[in-house]
C-alpha positions in Angstrom: 20.8 20.3 -0.6 18.4 17.5 -1.6 19.3 13.8 -1.3 20.1 12.1 -4.6 17.5 9.4 -4.8 14.8 9.3 -2.1 12.8 6.2 -1.2 9.3 6.5 -2.5 6.0 5.2 -0.9 3.0 5.6 -3.1 -0.2 5.1 -1.1 -3.3 4.4 -3.2 -6.7 4.0 -1.5 -9.8 2.7 -3.2 -12.9 4.9 -3.3 -11.7 7.6 -0.9 -13.5 10.9 -1.5 -11.5 14.0 -2.2 -13.2 15.9 0.7 -12.7 13.3 3.4 -9.6 14.3 5.3 -9.4 16.2 8.5 -6.9 18.8 7.3 -9.4 19.8 4.5 -11.9 20.8 7.1 -14.2 17.8 7.0 -16.4 18.2 10.2 -16.6 14.5 11.0 -13.7 12.5 9.6 -10.7 11.9 11.9 -7.4 11.4 10.0 -4.8 12.8 12.4 -1.8 10.9 10.9 -2.6 11.8 7.3 -3.2 15.4 8.5 0.3 15.5 9.9 1.8 14.1 6.7 0.0 16.6 4.6 1.2 19.5 6.9 4.7 18.5 5.8 3.7 18.3 2.1 1.9 20.0 -0.7 -1.8 19.3 -1.2 -3.4 19.3 -4.7 -7.0 20.4 -4.2 -8.2 19.9 -7.8 -7.1 16.3 -8.3 -9.3 14.0 -10.4 -9.6 10.5 -11.8 -10.1 10.9 -15.5 -12.2 7.6 -15.5 -13.5 7.2 -12.0 -13.6 3.5 -11.5 -11.0 0.9 -10.3 -9.4 -0.5 -13.5 -9.2 2.5 -15.7 -8.0 4.8 -12.9 -5.1 2.4 -12.2 -4.2 2.3 -15.9 -3.6 6.1 -15.8 -1.7 5.8 -12.5 0.7 3.1 -13.7 1.2 4.3 -17.3 1.1 8.1 -17.1 -1.3 8.1 -20.0 -4.7 9.7 -20.8 -7.6 7.3 -21.0 -7.9 7.8 -24.8 -4.4 6.5 -25.1 -4.4 3.6 -22.6 -7.8 2.6 -24.0 -9.9 2.1 -20.8 -12.8 4.5 -20.7 -15.2 2.5 -18.5 -15.2 -0.7 -16.4 -14.4 -4.0 -18.0 -12.6 -7.0 -16.4 -10.3 -9.5 -18.0 -8.8 -7.2 -20.6 -5.0 -7.9 -20.7 -2.5 -5.3 -19.5 0.3 -5.2 -22.0 1.7 -1.6 -21.5 5.4 -1.4 -22.4 6.1 1.5 -20.1 5.0 1.5 -16.4 5.9 3.5 -13.3 7.4 0.5 -11.5 9.3 -0.7 -14.6 10.9 2.7 -15.0 12.0 2.9 -11.4 13.2 -0.7 -11.3 15.2 -0.1 -14.4 16.8 2.9 -12.7 18.0 0.8 -9.7 15.0 1.0 -7.4 13.9 -2.1 -5.4 10.2 -2.2 -6.2 7.4 -3.8 -4.3 3.6 -3.7 -4.7 1.2 -4.7 -1.8 -2.5 -4.9 -2.1 -4.9 -4.1 -4.9 -3.6 -4.1 -8.5 -6.8 -5.0 -10.5 -5.0 -6.0 -13.6 -5.2 -9.0 -15.9 -3.7 -11.5 -15.8 -4.0 -11.0 -12.0 -0.3 -11.9 -11.4 1.0 -9.4 -13.9 3.9 -7.7 -12.3 3.7 -4.3 -14.2 7.4 -3.9 -13.8 7.5 -4.6 -10.0 10.1 -7.0 -8.7 7.4 -8.5 -6.5 3.6 -8.2 -5.9 1.8 -9.3 -2.8 -1.8 -9.4 -4.1 -5.2 -8.7 -2.7 -7.8 -7.2 -5.0 -10.9 -7.8 -2.8 -13.7 -10.3 -3.2 -12.8 -11.0 -6.9 -16.3 -11.5 -8.3 -15.1 -12.2 -11.8 -12.1 -14.3 -10.8 -14.3 -16.6 -8.7 -16.1 -17.6 -11.9 -12.8 -18.6 -13.6 -10.4 -19.8 -10.9 -10.9 -22.7 -8.5 -7.9 -22.1 -6.3 -8.2 -18.5 -5.1 -4.7 -18.6 -3.6 -3.4 -18.5 -7.1 -4.7 -14.9 -7.5 -4.9 -13.7 -3.9 -2.3 -13.7 -1.1 -4.6 -12.4 1.6 -7.0 -15.3 1.7 -4.4 -18.0 2.5 -3.4 -15.8 5.5 -7.0 -15.6 6.7 -7.5 -19.4 6.3 -4.3 -20.3 8.0 -5.5 -18.5 11.1 -9.3 -19.1 11.1 -9.7 -22.4 9.1 -10.0 -23.6 5.5 -13.5 -22.2 5.1 -12.7 -18.6 6.2 -13.4 -16.0 3.6 -13.2 -12.3 2.9 -17.0 -12.2 2.9 -17.6 -13.7 6.3 -19.2 -10.5 7.6 -22.1 -11.5 5.3 -21.8 -8.3 3.2 -21.4 -8.0 -0.6 -18.4 -6.2 -1.9 -20.3 -3.3 -3.5 -23.1 -2.6 -1.1 -23.9 -0.1 1.6 -25.1 -2.4 4.4 -22.9 -2.2 7.5 -21.5 -5.0 9.7 -18.4 -4.7 11.9 -15.4 -6.9 10.9 -15.8 -10.4 12.5 -12.1 -11.3 13.0 -9.2 -9.7 14.8 -8.5 -6.1 13.8 -5.0 -6.9 12.6 -6.4 -9.5 10.2 -8.6 -6.9 8.5 -7.5 -6.4 4.9 -6.4 -2.8 5.6 -4.2 -3.9 8.5 -2.8 -6.9 6.5 -1.8 -4.6 3.7 0.0 -2.3 6.1 1.7 -5.3 7.8 3.0 -6.6 4.4 4.3 -3.1 3.6 6.1 -3.0 6.9 7.6 -6.5 6.3 9.0 -5.2 3.0 11.1 -2.7 4.9 12.8 -5.7 6.6 13.4 -7.5 3.4 14.4 -4.7 1.1 17.8 -4.4 -0.5 19.7 -1.9 1.7 22.1 -1.0 -1.1 19.5 0.8 -3.2 16.5 3.1 -2.8 13.0 1.5 -2.7 9.7 2.1 -4.3 6.7 0.7 -2.2 3.3 0.8 -3.8 0.8 0.3 -0.9 -2.6 -0.2 -2.4 -5.6 -0.4 0.0 -8.9 -2.0 -1.1 -10.8 0.0 1.5 -12.8 2.3 2.0 -14.4 0.6 -1.0 -17.3 -1.6 0.3 -17.9 -3.9 2.1 -18.5 -1.4 4.9 -16.9 -3.6 7.5 -14.6 -1.5 9.7 -13.4 -3.0 13.0 -16.0 -2.6 15.8 -14.1 -0.1 17.8 -13.7 2.2 14.8 -17.4 2.1 14.1 -18.1 3.0 17.7 -15.8 6.1 17.3 -18.4 7.6 15.0 -21.5 6.8 17.0 -23.1 10.0 18.1 -20.9 12.3 16.0 -22.8 14.9 13.9 -22.6 14.3 10.2 -22.5 17.0 7.5 -25.7 17.4 5.6 -26.0 15.4 2.4 -25.7 17.3 -0.9 -29.1 18.0 -2.4 -29.3 19.8 -5.8 -32.0 21.4 -7.8 -31.4 18.7 -10.4 -31.3 15.5 -8.3 -34.7 14.1 -9.4 -33.8 14.1 -13.1 -31.2 11.4 -12.9 -32.1 7.7 -12.4 -30.9 5.9 -9.3 -29.0 2.7 -9.6 -28.8 -0.5 -7.5 -25.7 -2.5 -6.8 -26.7 -6.1 -7.5 -28.4 -8.8 -5.5 -25.5 -9.4 -3.1 -24.8 -5.7 -2.5 -28.0 -3.7 -1.7 -28.2 0.0 -1.3 -30.5 0.7 1.7 -32.6 3.9 1.5 -33.9 4.1 5.0 -32.6 7.3 6.7 -31.0 5.4 9.6 -29.3 2.9 7.3 -27.9 5.8 5.2 -26.6 7.4 8.4 -25.0 4.1 9.5 -23.4 3.6 6.1 -21.8 7.0 6.2 -20.4 6.5 9.7 -19.0 3.1 8.6 -17.3 4.7 5.6 -15.7 7.3 7.8 -14.6 4.5 10.2 -12.8 2.8 7.3 -10.9 5.9 6.7 -9.7 6.3 10.2 -8.7 2.7 10.4 -6.5 3.2 7.3 -5.1 6.4 8.8 -4.0 4.4 11.9 -2.5 1.6 9.7 -0.5 4.2 7.8 0.9 5.5 11.1 2.2 1.9 11.7 4.1 2.3 8.5 5.5 5.7 9.5 6.7 4.1 12.8 8.4 1.4 10.8 10.1 3.9 8.4 11.4 5.7 11.5 12.7 2.5 13.1 14.4 1.5 9.8 16.1 4.9 9.7 14.6 6.0 6.5 11.7 8.3 7.4 13.5 11.5 6.4 14.8 10.0 3.2 11.4 8.9 2.0 8.9 10.7 -0.2 5.2 9.8 0.3 2.5 10.4 -2.2 -1.1 9.8 -1.0 -3.9 9.5 -3.5 -7.1 7.5 -4.4 -8.3 5.9 -7.5 -11.7 7.6 -7.3 -14.3 8.7 -4.8 -17.8 7.6 -3.7 -21.0 9.5 -4.0 -22.0 8.1 -0.5 -25.7 9.2 -0.9 -24.9 12.7 -2.0 -27.6 13.7 -4.5 -29.2 10.3 -3.7 -26.4 8.4 -5.5 -23.8 5.9 -4.4 -20.5 4.6 -5.7 -18.5 6.0 -8.6 -18.3 6.4 -12.5 -20.2 9.7 -12.3 -18.9 13.2 -13.2 -19.6 14.7 -9.8 -17.1 15.8 -7.2 -17.7 13.0 -4.7 -17.1 10.4 -7.4 -14.4 12.0 -9.6 -12.3 14.2 -7.3 -9.6 12.5 -5.2 -7.3 13.3 -2.3 -3.8 13.9 -3.5 -0.8 15.2 -1.6 3.0 14.8 -1.7 5.3 14.9 1.2 9.0 15.1 0.2 12.1 14.7 2.4 12.6 17.9 4.4 16.0 18.4 2.8 14.4 19.1 -0.5 13.0 22.4 0.6 9.6 22.0 -0.9 6.8 24.4 0.0 5.4 22.4 2.8 1.9 23.1 4.1 0.8 24.7 0.8 -2.1 24.0 -1.5 -2.2 24.0 -5.3 -5.5 24.4 -7.1 -4.3 23.5 -10.6 -6.2 20.6 -12.2 -4.1 17.4 -11.9 -4.9 13.8 -12.7 -3.7 10.3 -11.9 -1.6 10.3 -15.0 0.6 12.9 -13.3 1.8 10.4 -10.7 4.3 8.6 -13.0 6.2 11.7 -14.2 6.2 13.2 -10.7 7.7 10.2 -9.0 10.2 9.7 -11.9 11.2 13.3 -11.4 11.7 12.7 -7.8 13.9 9.7 -8.6 15.8 11.6 -11.4 14.6 9.0 -13.9 14.0 10.2 -17.5 10.4 10.1 -18.6 9.7 8.7 -22.1 8.2 11.1 -24.7 5.1 8.9 -24.8 4.1 9.8 -21.3 1.2 12.3 -21.2 1.2 13.3 -17.6 3.4 16.0 -16.2 5.6 16.3 -13.1 4.1 18.2 -10.2 7.4 19.0 -8.6 7.6 22.6 -10.0 4.4 23.4 -8.0 6.0 21.8 -4.9 9.0 24.2 -5.3 6.7 27.2 -5.4 7.0 27.7 -9.1 4.2 28.6 -11.5 4.6 26.3 -14.5 2.6 26.7 -17.7 -0.1 24.2 -17.0 -3.2 22.6 -18.6 -6.3 24.7 -18.5 -8.7 21.8 -17.9 -9.2 18.1 -17.6 -11.4 15.8 -19.6 -13.1 12.9 -17.8 -15.6 10.2 -18.8 -17.1 6.9 -18.0 -19.4 4.5 -19.7 -22.4 3.7 -17.5 -25.4 2.8 -19.6 -27.9 5.6 -19.7 -25.6 7.6 -17.4 -22.6 7.4 -19.7 -20.9 10.7 -19.3 -18.1 13.1 -20.3 -17.0 16.1 -18.3 -14.7 19.1 -18.5 -13.4 20.6 -15.3 -11.0 23.6 -14.7 -10.2 25.6 -11.5 -13.7 27.1 -11.3 -16.2 25.3 -13.5 -17.4 21.9 -14.4 -19.5 20.9 -17.5 -21.0 17.4 -17.8 -22.6 15.8 -20.9 -24.5 12.6 -20.7 -23.8 11.0 -24.1 -26.9 8.8 -24.4 -29.5 11.4 -23.6 -27.7 14.7 -24.5 -28.4 16.1 -21.0 -25.9 18.9 -20.1 -25.1 20.3 -16.7 -22.9 23.3 -15.6 -21.6 23.9 -12.1 -19.7 26.9 -10.8 -17.5 25.1 -8.4 -15.9 28.2 -7.1 -19.2 29.3 -5.6 -21.1 26.0 -5.5 -18.5 23.2 -4.6 -21.4 20.9 -3.6 -22.8 21.0 -7.1 -26.3 21.8 -5.9 -27.2 24.4 -8.6 -27.2 23.4 -12.3 -26.6 26.6 -14.3 -26.9 25.0 -17.8 -30.1 26.9 -18.4 -28.8 30.2 -17.0 -25.3 30.7 -18.4 -25.6 29.9 -22.2 -22.3 31.5 -23.1 -20.3 29.6 -20.5 -22.2 26.4 -21.4 -21.2 26.9 -25.1 -17.6 27.5 -24.1 -17.3 24.3 -22.2 -19.3 22.3 -24.8 -16.8 23.4 -27.4 -13.9 22.3 -25.2 -15.5 18.8 -25.0 -16.1 18.8 -28.8 -12.4 19.3 -29.3 -11.6 16.5 -26.9 -14.0 14.1 -28.6 -13.6 15.1 -32.2 -11.6 12.1 -33.3 -13.0 9.5 -31.0 -14.1 6.2 -32.7 -17.5 6.1 -31.0 -18.7 9.1 -33.1 -19.5 11.4 -30.3 -19.0 14.4 -32.6 -20.8 14.9 -36.0 -20.7 18.0 -38.1 -18.9 19.9 -35.4 -21.5 19.2 -32.7 -22.0 16.6 -29.9 -24.1 13.7 -31.1 -26.2 12.1 -28.4 -26.9 8.4 -28.6 -23.6 7.2 -30.1 -22.8 3.7 -29.1 -20.5 3.5 -26.1 -17.8 1.0 -25.2 -15.6 0.5 -22.1 -12.5 -0.6 -24.1 -11.3 1.3 -27.2 -10.4 -0.7 -30.3 -6.7 -0.1 -30.2 -6.5 -1.9 -26.8 -8.2 -5.0 -28.2 -6.1 -5.3 -31.3 
């Protein structure tokens, strides 16, 4: 028999690649505590961010909507969040005590999105620093740092930009690192929660998103470890490489690339250890076995694969995310299994509402994953459509269990990858498989047929149509 209403912890990590977990066979990354959690849960190996960057991905997660519906198809700050239905709002309305800790990346920054309380830390806050004089109004982490290290202490005291790939160990105490602070705030919520009702804790880490500033001991852990070879494709030279701004350089020296990758992995291990602090706290509070834990990311990071960094691209390192669900043991889920159906961040809301026995409004476009967790074979979507505005690299893509098709809307370039045989996307088959290419092109045409940008004309894809990061209905 399953418990009536489990506690729910939703762990969302920023820019964590879908292949970077020990239990997935990564040869370098150490994530022992997440590996243990995943062994007690169900892993979804084909999980994606439909728009792989911070704001739009979170819109899908919190609303359960496709990007065409929530209106965010690229990256744009300071666009208000006025969604009438959110995950936290549904759970709070059903009697859950709801708490968010960490990165929200919404506007206005103090928007609750249905949570009873938000303890906020979005990162360096480039845009906000241009508009707000008192950062404590939009960030709860910085006051903590300054109370301990002085009024001039800042998130950027390592000397790194928040989008670059230069490495510097964290300059303050380990437990004052943003990743540790977020875990500490989550643990403190367990002390303050209402014991008369179940809780929903959204624990949202800004890392492993740059800056690459892991604590020194964690960086040392990866010194001397062998690294997997970078992905190199027969198509790499055809795409332009992008910088990350004056304050966030992308080093191209071999030894600096090596160091950046090690620092990224060190960020992952540090978060893994912080999550184990939370597991200890759940155990001490007597609620470990009554708590469901869903672990996912908002998007990945190219991390120099194909000579590229960061996100917003259609490739696996950018768009595929880690995603597993561990339910209370009494629920009898198919623990230790893997599902290869294509899932997306919009499926988080209906899945967690299903866990909580909360009705899902008809407007929600995601679907519950619990049937998979019970070992069932539900009738499921055949593919996912993803996209991102990115200047001359603006892209749309279709992915299913075996294949991925990418179309760059400004140039008309097409790519086709057989993921089942080429998971590293090193061989572009667009010129070799015309029938398969046409099949996926037609799928994309159906997805884009009614889009306001005019991507489809006379039944065909139209290169060069103007792109926008925010669709018109969100601005009205």
